[in-house]
C-alpha positions in Angstrom: -46.1 138.6 -143.9 -45.7 142.0 -142.1 -42.0 142.7 -142.5 -39.5 142.4 -145.4 -35.7 142.2 -145.3 -33.7 142.1 -148.5 -30.4 140.3 -148.8 -27.4 142.3 -150.1 -27.4 140.7 -153.6 -31.0 141.4 -154.3 -31.4 144.3 -156.9 -34.9 143.7 -158.3 -38.3 143.1 -156.6 -40.1 140.9 -159.0 -43.6 141.3 -160.5 -46.3 140.5 -157.9 -43.6 139.5 -155.4 -45.4 140.8 -152.2 -48.9 141.2 -153.6 -51.6 140.9 -150.9 -49.2 141.0 -147.9 -49.8 142.7 -144.6 -46.7 145.0 -144.9 -47.3 148.4 -143.3 -44.1 150.2 -144.3 -41.0 149.5 -146.3 -37.5 151.1 -146.4 -35.7 150.0 -149.6 -32.0 149.4 -149.1 -29.4 150.8 -151.5 -29.0 147.6 -153.4 -32.7 147.7 -154.7 -32.7 149.2 -158.2 -36.2 148.3 -159.5 -39.6 147.3 -158.3 -41.7 145.1 -160.7 -45.2 145.4 -161.9 -47.8 145.0 -159.1 -45.0 144.0 -156.7 -47.0 145.4 -153.7 -50.5 145.3 -155.2 -53.3 145.0 -152.7 -51.0 145.4 -149.6 -53.8 147.4 -148.2 -52.0 148.2 -144.9 -48.9 149.6 -146.7 -48.7 153.3 -145.9 -45.1 154.4 -146.5 -42.2 153.6 -148.8 -38.7 155.1 -148.4 -35.4 154.7 -150.2 -32.0 156.4 -150.1 -32.0 156.7 -154.0 -34.2 156.7 -157.0 -35.8 153.4 -157.9 -37.4 152.3 -161.2 -41.0 151.5 -160.4 -43.2 149.2 -162.5 -46.9 149.9 -163.3 -49.4 149.2 -160.5 -46.5 148.5 -158.1 -48.5 150.1 -155.3 -52.1 149.6 -156.5 -54.4 148.9 -153.7 -52.1 150.5 -151.1 -52.0 153.8 -149.2 -48.6 154.7 -150.8 -48.8 157.7 -153.1 -45.1 158.5 -153.2 -41.7 157.1 -152.4 -39.7 159.4 -150.1 -36.1 159.6 -151.3 -34.0 160.3 -148.2 -30.7 161.0 -149.8 -28.7 158.3 -148.1 -25.7 159.0 -146.0 -25.0 162.4 -147.5 -26.4 164.8 -144.9 -26.3 167.7 -147.4 -28.8 166.0 -149.7 -32.4 167.2 -149.1 -35.2 164.6 -149.0 -37.3 164.5 -152.2 -40.2 162.5 -153.5 -40.1 160.2 -156.5 -43.0 160.7 -158.8 -44.0 159.7 -162.3 -45.6 156.3 -161.6 -49.2 155.3 -161.0 -51.0 153.1 -158.5 -53.8 152.2 -160.9 -54.1 151.5 -164.6 -56.6 154.4 -165.0 -54.2 156.9 -163.5 -56.2 157.4 -160.3 -54.0 157.8 -157.3 -51.2 159.3 -159.4 -48.9 161.5 -157.3 
């Protein structure tokens, strides 16, 4: 699997949901509120993750990926400056922490 599209009613990405997939980038829609533990673990080609708002991120959600931050773009409000969501870790030992 290289691309992911989320239906409007989906709010949570479950634990290990896309583990090991060949996804290269992901842009989370506004309806996604949380990402489960190890949801994208070992998606070794995954380099970027973007969202229009803050998302709750489970432990090891991006372990084994190249993602070290989630870029928060601010949505439709053009006056909102992009920021980076931090405070989560890619690995249990804290390596790869933003």
